[in-house]
N, CA, C and O atoms as CSV, one atom per row, in Angstrom:
chain,resi,resn,atom,element,x,y,z
A,1,UNK,N,N,69.636,64.710,122.069
A,1,UNK,CA,C,69.110,64.076,120.891
A,1,UNK,C,C,67.610,64.323,120.831
A,1,UNK,O,O,66.876,64.037,121.777
A,2,UNK,N,N,67.189,64.842,119.739
A,2,UNK,CA,C,65.769,65.161,119.627
A,2,UNK,C,C,65.114,64.244,118.612
A,2,UNK,O,O,65.733,63.796,117.648
A,3,UNK,N,N,63.892,63.992,118.852
A,3,UNK,CA,C,63.107,63.192,117.917
A,3,UNK,C,C,62.024,64.077,117.356
A,3,UNK,O,O,60.984,64.287,117.979
A,4,UNK,N,N,62.278,64.590,116.177
A,4,UNK,CA,C,61.302,65.455,115.513
A,4,UNK,C,C,60.384,64.594,114.647
A,4,UNK,O,O,60.823,63.660,113.976
A,5,UNK,N,N,59.160,64.922,114.682
A,5,UNK,CA,C,58.176,64.231,113.862
A,5,UNK,C,C,57.876,65.106,112.661
A,5,UNK,O,O,57.552,66.287,112.788
A,6,UNK,N,N,57.991,64.508,111.518
A,6,UNK,CA,C,57.714,65.259,110.293
A,6,UNK,C,C,56.302,64.916,109.857
A,6,UNK,O,O,55.996,63.765,109.546
A,7,UNK,N,N,55.448,65.924,109.837
A,7,UNK,CA,C,54.054,65.702,109.499
A,7,UNK,C,C,53.749,65.897,108.020
A,7,UNK,O,O,52.683,65.488,107.559
A,8,UNK,N,N,54.637,66.496,107.283
A,8,UNK,CA,C,54.318,66.815,105.891
A,8,UNK,C,C,54.730,65.712,104.906
A,8,UNK,O,O,54.550,65.881,103.700
A,9,UNK,N,N,55.262,64.621,105.375
A,9,UNK,CA,C,55.644,63.514,104.487
A,9,UNK,C,C,54.468,62.558,104.389
A,9,UNK,O,O,53.932,62.086,105.392
A,10,UNK,N,N,54.086,62.289,103.152
A,10,UNK,CA,C,52.989,61.350,102.926
A,10,UNK,C,C,53.532,60.148,102.164
A,10,UNK,O,O,54.266,60.292,101.186
A,11,UNK,N,N,53.173,59.010,102.612
A,11,UNK,CA,C,53.611,57.777,101.959
A,11,UNK,C,C,52.430,57.201,101.205
A,11,UNK,O,O,51.359,56.952,101.759
A,12,UNK,N,N,52.664,57.004,99.936
A,12,UNK,CA,C,51.622,56.425,99.092
A,12,UNK,C,C,51.958,54.944,98.893
A,12,UNK,O,O,52.791,54.593,98.058
A,13,UNK,N,N,51.317,54.112,99.647
A,13,UNK,CA,C,51.587,52.678,99.567
A,13,UNK,C,C,50.455,51.982,98.823
A,13,UNK,O,O,49.494,51.508,99.428
A,14,UNK,N,N,50.582,51.933,97.550
A,14,UNK,CA,C,49.612,51.171,96.779
A,14,UNK,C,C,50.308,49.882,96.343
A,14,UNK,O,O,51.370,49.906,95.722
A,15,UNK,N,N,49.716,48.824,96.668
A,15,UNK,CA,C,50.265,47.519,96.322
A,15,UNK,C,C,49.440,46.948,95.182
A,15,UNK,O,O,48.226,46.763,95.277
A,16,UNK,N,N,50.145,46.682,94.118
A,16,UNK,CA,C,49.473,46.080,92.959
A,16,UNK,C,C,49.837,44.609,92.900
A,16,UNK,O,O,51.003,44.232,93.021
A,17,UNK,N,N,48.841,43.806,92.716
A,17,UNK,CA,C,49.112,42.385,92.541
A,17,UNK,C,C,48.914,42.033,91.071
A,17,UNK,O,O,47.949,42.435,90.422
A,18,UNK,N,N,49.852,41.287,90.600
A,18,UNK,CA,C,49.782,40.837,89.212
A,18,UNK,C,C,49.748,39.317,89.235
A,18,UNK,O,O,50.698,38.664,89.667
A,19,UNK,N,N,48.651,38.776,88.768
A,19,UNK,CA,C,48.524,37.325,88.700
A,19,UNK,C,C,48.993,36.866,87.327
A,19,UNK,O,O,48.396,37.198,86.303
A,20,UNK,N,N,50.053,36.109,87.329
A,20,UNK,CA,C,50.578,35.598,86.073
A,20,UNK,C,C,50.323,34.100,86.002
A,20,UNK,O,O,50.692,33.348,86.903
A,21,UNK,N,N,49.702,33.693,84.943
A,21,UNK,CA,C,49.524,32.274,84.686
A,21,UNK,C,C,50.835,31.744,84.116
A,21,UNK,O,O,51.449,32.407,83.280
A,22,UNK,N,N,51.269,30.580,84.544
A,22,UNK,CA,C,52.495,30.040,83.957
A,22,UNK,C,C,52.264,29.688,82.485
A,22,UNK,O,O,51.162,29.314,82.083
A,23,UNK,N,N,53.314,29.817,81.709
A,23,UNK,CA,C,53.214,29.470,80.293
A,23,UNK,C,C,52.905,27.988,80.141
A,23,UNK,O,O,53.335,27.160,80.944
A,24,UNK,N,N,52.168,27.680,79.115
A,24,UNK,CA,C,51.830,26.290,78.814
A,24,UNK,C,C,52.638,25.840,77.601
A,24,UNK,O,O,52.965,26.630,76.716
A,25,UNK,N,N,52.947,24.553,77.589
A,25,UNK,CA,C,53.734,23.974,76.505
A,25,UNK,C,C,53.016,22.755,75.940
A,25,UNK,O,O,52.542,21.888,76.675
A,26,UNK,N,N,52.950,22.716,74.605
A,26,UNK,CA,C,52.368,21.572,73.918
A,26,UNK,C,C,53.458,20.521,73.735
A,26,UNK,O,O,54.592,20.842,73.380
A,27,UNK,N,N,53.103,19.283,73.977
A,27,UNK,CA,C,54.009,18.189,73.680
A,27,UNK,C,C,53.540,17.593,72.359
A,27,UNK,O,O,52.410,17.122,72.234
A,28,UNK,N,N,54.442,17.626,71.377
A,28,UNK,CA,C,54.121,17.162,70.032
A,28,UNK,C,C,54.943,15.911,69.749
A,28,UNK,O,O,56.170,15.925,69.852
A,29,UNK,N,N,54.258,14.835,69.393
A,29,UNK,CA,C,54.923,13.589,69.058
A,29,UNK,C,C,55.035,13.492,67.543
A,29,UNK,O,O,54.098,13.822,66.817
A,30,UNK,N,N,56.197,13.032,67.075
A,30,UNK,CA,C,56.470,12.942,65.645
A,30,UNK,C,C,56.361,11.499,65.166
A,30,UNK,O,O,56.691,10.564,65.895
A,31,UNK,N,N,55.899,11.334,63.943
A,31,UNK,CA,C,55.800,10.010,63.339
A,31,UNK,C,C,57.157,9.607,62.775
A,31,UNK,O,O,57.893,10.443,62.250
A,32,UNK,N,N,57.481,8.331,62.885
A,32,UNK,CA,C,58.671,7.795,62.237
A,32,UNK,C,C,58.365,6.373,61.765
A,32,UNK,O,O,57.326,5.804,62.103
A,33,UNK,N,N,59.276,5.812,60.985
A,33,UNK,CA,C,59.036,4.492,60.403
A,33,UNK,C,C,59.504,3.344,61.292
A,33,UNK,O,O,59.189,2.190,61.001
A,34,UNK,N,N,60.239,3.616,62.357
A,34,UNK,CA,C,60.778,2.545,63.194
A,34,UNK,C,C,59.983,2.270,64.469
A,34,UNK,O,O,59.990,1.143,64.964
A,35,UNK,N,N,59.309,3.265,65.002
A,35,UNK,CA,C,58.581,3.093,66.263
A,35,UNK,C,C,57.221,2.465,65.995
A,35,UNK,O,O,56.419,3.033,65.254
A,36,UNK,N,N,56.946,1.301,66.584
A,36,UNK,CA,C,55.656,0.639,66.354
A,36,UNK,C,C,54.480,1.430,66.945
A,36,UNK,O,O,54.619,2.121,67.954
A,37,UNK,N,N,53.346,1.311,66.301
A,37,UNK,CA,C,52.146,2.001,66.776
A,37,UNK,C,C,51.763,1.537,68.175
A,37,UNK,O,O,51.247,2.324,68.970
A,38,UNK,N,N,52.010,0.269,68.483
A,38,UNK,CA,C,51.684,-0.262,69.806
A,38,UNK,C,C,52.505,0.437,70.889
A,38,UNK,O,O,52.008,0.709,71.981
A,39,UNK,N,N,53.778,0.725,70.568
A,39,UNK,CA,C,54.630,1.411,71.542
A,39,UNK,C,C,54.145,2.846,71.779
A,39,UNK,O,O,54.123,3.320,72.915
A,40,UNK,N,N,53.765,3.519,70.718
A,40,UNK,CA,C,53.254,4.891,70.846
A,40,UNK,C,C,52.011,4.883,71.728
A,40,UNK,O,O,51.859,5.740,72.599
A,41,UNK,N,N,51.133,3.929,71.507
A,41,UNK,CA,C,49.923,3.809,72.318
A,41,UNK,C,C,50.277,3.546,73.778
A,41,UNK,O,O,49.654,4.104,74.681
A,42,UNK,N,N,51.278,2.694,74.009
A,42,UNK,CA,C,51.687,2.399,75.385
A,42,UNK,C,C,52.253,3.642,76.077
A,42,UNK,O,O,51.937,3.902,77.238
A,43,UNK,N,N,53.079,4.400,75.376
A,43,UNK,CA,C,53.630,5.643,75.946
A,43,UNK,C,C,52.503,6.622,76.268
A,43,UNK,O,O,52.524,7.281,77.308
A,44,UNK,N,N,51.523,6.713,75.373
A,44,UNK,CA,C,50.402,7.632,75.596
A,44,UNK,C,C,49.574,7.232,76.815
A,44,UNK,O,O,49.055,8.097,77.521
A,45,UNK,N,N,49.448,5.936,77.066
A,45,UNK,CA,C,48.655,5.500,78.221
A,45,UNK,C,C,49.455,5.537,79.516
A,45,UNK,O,O,48.907,5.867,80.567
A,46,UNK,N,N,50.741,5.203,79.458
A,46,UNK,CA,C,51.521,5.146,80.700
A,46,UNK,C,C,52.080,6.510,81.099
A,46,UNK,O,O,51.898,6.940,82.238
A,47,UNK,N,N,52.747,7.182,80.191
A,47,UNK,CA,C,53.405,8.450,80.536
A,47,UNK,C,C,52.427,9.618,80.534
A,47,UNK,O,O,52.472,10.476,81.416
A,48,UNK,N,N,51.542,9.646,79.535
A,48,UNK,CA,C,50.646,10.795,79.386
A,48,UNK,C,C,49.246,10.550,79.939
A,48,UNK,O,O,48.394,11.437,79.881
A,49,UNK,N,N,49.004,9.361,80.472
A,49,UNK,CA,C,47.771,9.010,81.199
A,49,UNK,C,C,46.492,9.151,80.366
A,49,UNK,O,O,45.441,9.525,80.888
A,50,UNK,N,N,46.593,8.849,79.070
A,50,UNK,CA,C,45.398,8.826,78.234
A,50,UNK,C,C,44.718,7.469,78.379
A,50,UNK,O,O,45.368,6.477,78.710
A,51,UNK,N,N,43.423,7.426,78.133
A,51,UNK,CA,C,42.724,6.149,78.113
A,51,UNK,C,C,43.157,5.388,76.856
A,51,UNK,O,O,43.734,5.977,75.942
A,52,UNK,N,N,42.887,4.111,76.812
A,52,UNK,CA,C,43.275,3.293,75.659
A,52,UNK,C,C,42.637,3.823,74.374
A,52,UNK,O,O,43.293,3.891,73.335
A,53,UNK,N,N,41.368,4.194,74.447
A,53,UNK,CA,C,40.659,4.704,73.275
A,53,UNK,C,C,41.251,6.020,72.787
A,53,UNK,O,O,41.495,6.191,71.592
A,54,UNK,N,N,41.479,6.940,73.703
A,54,UNK,CA,C,42.060,8.233,73.338
A,54,UNK,C,C,43.474,8.053,72.801
A,54,UNK,O,O,43.857,8.700,71.826
A,55,UNK,N,N,44.255,7.172,73.436
A,55,UNK,CA,C,45.629,6.924,72.988
A,55,UNK,C,C,45.642,6.385,71.556
A,55,UNK,O,O,46.493,6.773,70.756
A,56,UNK,N,N,44.720,5.511,71.237
A,56,UNK,CA,C,44.659,4.960,69.874
A,56,UNK,C,C,44.280,6.040,68.862
A,56,UNK,O,O,44.812,6.063,67.752
A,57,UNK,N,N,43.371,6.927,69.235
A,57,UNK,CA,C,42.993,8.021,68.332
A,57,UNK,C,C,44.167,8.971,68.099
A,57,UNK,O,O,44.417,9.383,66.967
A,58,UNK,N,N,44.889,9.319,69.172
A,58,UNK,CA,C,46.049,10.206,69.036
A,58,UNK,C,C,47.131,9.525,68.205
A,58,UNK,O,O,47.748,10.157,67.347
A,59,UNK,N,N,47.363,8.239,68.457
A,59,UNK,CA,C,48.376,7.489,67.719
A,59,UNK,C,C,48.054,7.475,66.223
A,59,UNK,O,O,48.950,7.659,65.398
A,60,UNK,N,N,46.798,7.261,65.869
A,60,UNK,CA,C,46.408,7.265,64.451
A,60,UNK,C,C,46.561,8.656,63.850
A,60,UNK,O,O,46.935,8.787,62.685
A,61,UNK,N,N,46.280,9.680,64.619
A,61,UNK,CA,C,46.477,11.045,64.155
A,61,UNK,C,C,47.954,11.308,63.880
A,61,UNK,O,O,48.299,11.913,62.865
A,62,UNK,N,N,48.817,10.860,64.771
A,62,UNK,CA,C,50.263,11.006,64.573
A,62,UNK,C,C,50.697,10.254,63.323
A,62,UNK,O,O,51.468,10.771,62.514
A,63,UNK,N,N,50.204,9.047,63.172
A,63,UNK,CA,C,50.570,8.215,62.017
A,63,UNK,C,C,50.094,8.829,60.701
A,63,UNK,O,O,50.835,8.847,59.719
A,64,UNK,N,N,48.867,9.329,60.683
A,64,UNK,CA,C,48.294,9.867,59.437
A,64,UNK,C,C,48.775,11.276,59.110
A,64,UNK,O,O,48.999,11.597,57.942
A,65,UNK,N,N,48.935,12.126,60.133
A,65,UNK,CA,C,49.287,13.533,59.911
A,65,UNK,C,C,50.781,13.828,60.052
A,65,UNK,O,O,51.245,14.894,59.645
A,66,UNK,N,N,51.528,12.897,60.619
A,66,UNK,CA,C,52.958,13.110,60.815
A,66,UNK,C,C,53.316,13.657,62.185
A,66,UNK,O,O,54.435,13.459,62.659
A,67,UNK,N,N,52.376,14.344,62.828
A,67,UNK,CA,C,52.569,14.853,64.188
A,67,UNK,C,C,51.235,14.831,64.922
A,67,UNK,O,O,50.171,14.728,64.313
A,68,UNK,N,N,51.319,14.930,66.231
A,68,UNK,CA,C,50.102,15.002,67.027
A,68,UNK,C,C,50.403,15.580,68.396
A,68,UNK,O,O,51.442,15.289,68.988
A,69,UNK,N,N,49.501,16.390,68.892
A,69,UNK,CA,C,49.642,16.967,70.230
A,69,UNK,C,C,49.158,15.930,71.235
A,69,UNK,O,O,48.024,15.458,71.163
A,70,UNK,N,N,50.037,15.582,72.176
A,70,UNK,CA,C,49.687,14.552,73.148
A,70,UNK,C,C,49.351,15.121,74.515
A,70,UNK,O,O,48.876,14.394,75.388
A,71,UNK,N,N,49.591,16.415,74.715
A,71,UNK,CA,C,49.244,17.040,75.983
A,71,UNK,C,C,49.730,18.471,76.049
A,71,UNK,O,O,50.608,18.880,75.290
A,72,UNK,N,N,49.147,19.229,76.966
A,72,UNK,CA,C,49.537,20.619,77.207
A,72,UNK,C,C,49.743,20.770,78.710
A,72,UNK,O,O,48.838,20.516,79.505
A,73,UNK,N,N,50.963,21.193,79.085
A,73,UNK,CA,C,51.348,21.243,80.483
A,73,UNK,C,C,52.180,22.493,80.764
A,73,UNK,O,O,52.583,23.207,79.845
A,74,UNK,N,N,52.428,22.742,82.049
A,74,UNK,CA,C,53.404,23.772,82.405
A,74,UNK,C,C,54.782,23.256,82.012
A,74,UNK,O,O,54.955,22.068,81.739
A,75,UNK,N,N,55.758,24.156,81.986
A,75,UNK,CA,C,57.085,23.805,81.479
A,75,UNK,C,C,57.705,22.604,82.205
A,75,UNK,O,O,58.178,21.667,81.561
A,76,UNK,N,N,57.702,22.632,83.522
A,76,UNK,CA,C,58.361,21.583,84.294
A,76,UNK,C,C,57.722,20.224,84.063
A,76,UNK,O,O,58.423,19.224,83.910
A,77,UNK,N,N,56.412,20.183,84.037
A,77,UNK,CA,C,55.712,18.913,83.828
A,77,UNK,C,C,55.935,18.423,82.401
A,77,UNK,O,O,56.189,17.238,82.187
A,78,UNK,N,N,55.844,19.320,81.430
A,78,UNK,CA,C,56.072,18.942,80.032
A,78,UNK,C,C,57.480,18.401,79.850
A,78,UNK,O,O,57.676,17.381,79.188
A,79,UNK,N,N,58.455,19.074,80.430
A,79,UNK,CA,C,59.847,18.634,80.306
A,79,UNK,C,C,60.038,17.240,80.908
A,79,UNK,O,O,60.730,16.402,80.329
A,80,UNK,N,N,59.434,16.997,82.053
A,80,UNK,CA,C,59.557,15.691,82.713
A,80,UNK,C,C,58.907,14.590,81.879
A,80,UNK,O,O,59.480,13.510,81.729
A,81,UNK,N,N,57.731,14.848,81.342
A,81,UNK,CA,C,57.034,13.838,80.544
A,81,UNK,C,C,57.799,13.521,79.256
A,81,UNK,O,O,57.887,12.361,78.854
A,82,UNK,N,N,58.349,14.549,78.614
A,82,UNK,CA,C,59.157,14.326,77.410
A,82,UNK,C,C,60.366,13.465,77.760
A,82,UNK,O,O,60.691,12.518,77.044
A,83,UNK,N,N,61.022,13.798,78.853
A,83,UNK,CA,C,62.198,13.052,79.296
A,83,UNK,C,C,61.849,11.579,79.540
A,83,UNK,O,O,62.568,10.689,79.087
A,84,UNK,N,N,60.755,11.325,80.250
A,84,UNK,CA,C,60.332,9.955,80.546
A,84,UNK,C,C,60.005,9.180,79.272
A,84,UNK,O,O,60.415,8.030,79.118
A,85,UNK,N,N,59.272,9.806,78.371
A,85,UNK,CA,C,58.862,9.124,77.136
A,85,UNK,C,C,60.057,8.824,76.233
A,85,UNK,O,O,60.155,7.733,75.670
A,86,UNK,N,N,60.950,9.779,76.098
A,86,UNK,CA,C,62.130,9.581,75.245
A,86,UNK,C,C,63.035,8.504,75.834
A,86,UNK,O,O,63.512,7.633,75.106
A,87,UNK,N,N,63.277,8.552,77.141
A,87,UNK,CA,C,64.131,7.542,77.769
A,87,UNK,C,C,63.538,6.140,77.648
A,87,UNK,O,O,64.255,5.187,77.343
A,88,UNK,N,N,62.243,6.011,77.885
A,88,UNK,CA,C,61.598,4.698,77.763
A,88,UNK,C,C,61.704,4.186,76.329
A,88,UNK,O,O,61.940,2.999,76.106
A,89,UNK,N,N,61.530,5.075,75.364
A,89,UNK,CA,C,61.619,4.675,73.956
A,89,UNK,C,C,63.032,4.262,73.584
A,89,UNK,O,O,63.225,3.270,72.881
A,90,UNK,N,N,64.022,5.015,74.050
A,90,UNK,CA,C,65.421,4.670,73.752
A,90,UNK,C,C,65.797,3.340,74.390
A,90,UNK,O,O,66.546,2.557,73.806
A,91,UNK,N,N,65.274,3.081,75.598
A,91,UNK,CA,C,65.548,1.803,76.268
A,91,UNK,C,C,65.016,0.629,75.456
A,91,UNK,O,O,65.575,-0.467,75.495
A,92,UNK,N,N,63.927,0.866,74.716
A,92,UNK,CA,C,63.350,-0.177,73.868
A,92,UNK,C,C,63.957,-0.183,72.462
A,92,UNK,O,O,63.647,-1.057,71.653
A,93,UNK,N,N,64.820,0.793,72.174
A,93,UNK,CA,C,65.478,0.866,70.868
A,93,UNK,C,C,64.688,1.620,69.816
A,93,UNK,O,O,64.926,1.446,68.621
A,94,UNK,N,N,63.750,2.456,70.242
A,94,UNK,CA,C,62.919,3.200,69.287
A,94,UNK,C,C,63.340,4.668,69.249
A,94,UNK,O,O,63.625,5.260,70.290
A,95,UNK,N,N,63.380,5.258,68.049
A,95,UNK,CA,C,63.800,6.664,67.914
A,95,UNK,C,C,62.646,7.662,67.999
A,95,UNK,O,O,62.635,8.657,67.275
A,96,UNK,N,N,61.697,7.408,68.857
A,96,UNK,CA,C,60.515,8.256,68.971
A,96,UNK,C,C,60.915,9.715,69.174
A,96,UNK,O,O,61.697,10.031,70.071
A,97,UNK,N,N,60.378,10.595,68.345
A,97,UNK,CA,C,60.672,12.022,68.438
A,97,UNK,C,C,59.549,12.776,69.125
A,97,UNK,O,O,58.375,12.608,68.795
A,98,UNK,N,N,59.923,13.604,70.076
A,98,UNK,CA,C,58.943,14.406,70.816
A,98,UNK,C,C,59.483,15.818,70.962
A,98,UNK,O,O,60.656,16.015,71.280
A,99,UNK,N,N,58.621,16.794,70.729
A,99,UNK,CA,C,58.992,18.208,70.841
A,99,UNK,C,C,58.130,18.900,71.882
A,99,UNK,O,O,57.014,18.470,72.175
A,100,UNK,N,N,58.671,19.988,72.439
A,100,UNK,CA,C,57.898,20.867,73.307
A,100,UNK,C,C,57.781,22.196,72.587
A,100,UNK,O,O,58.783,22.747,72.132
A,101,UNK,N,N,56.562,22.718,72.480
A,101,UNK,CA,C,56.340,24.015,71.839
A,101,UNK,C,C,55.551,24.911,72.780
A,101,UNK,O,O,54.556,24.489,73.368
A,102,UNK,N,N,56.000,26.139,72.916
A,102,UNK,CA,C,55.278,27.088,73.749
A,102,UNK,C,C,53.938,27.390,73.096
A,102,UNK,O,O,53.854,27.645,71.895
A,103,UNK,N,N,52.897,27.354,73.913
A,103,UNK,CA,C,51.549,27.581,73.370
A,103,UNK,C,C,51.276,29.053,73.224
A,103,UNK,O,O,50.194,29.440,72.783
């Protein structure tokens, strides 16, 4: 058994790194006639961690414009926050509508 060494083979090992940022998703809250403004403010402060002042401004924007962006997150975090907010609202009997949109 012979072990021949091949000298004419060249290996081109170039490693390219590609840094991909994860996609971001906007959470959009919808206005409706049944969900009280106080509840929307509470969801914004508890689930989305806005300050009371910011939550009130976002809530008024939702009320006046019909929709409002309440946060921008990666997919997994956005999905979890939407789930928490919708479940809490349903437990209270409110039909709060929330959407996720790819940014």
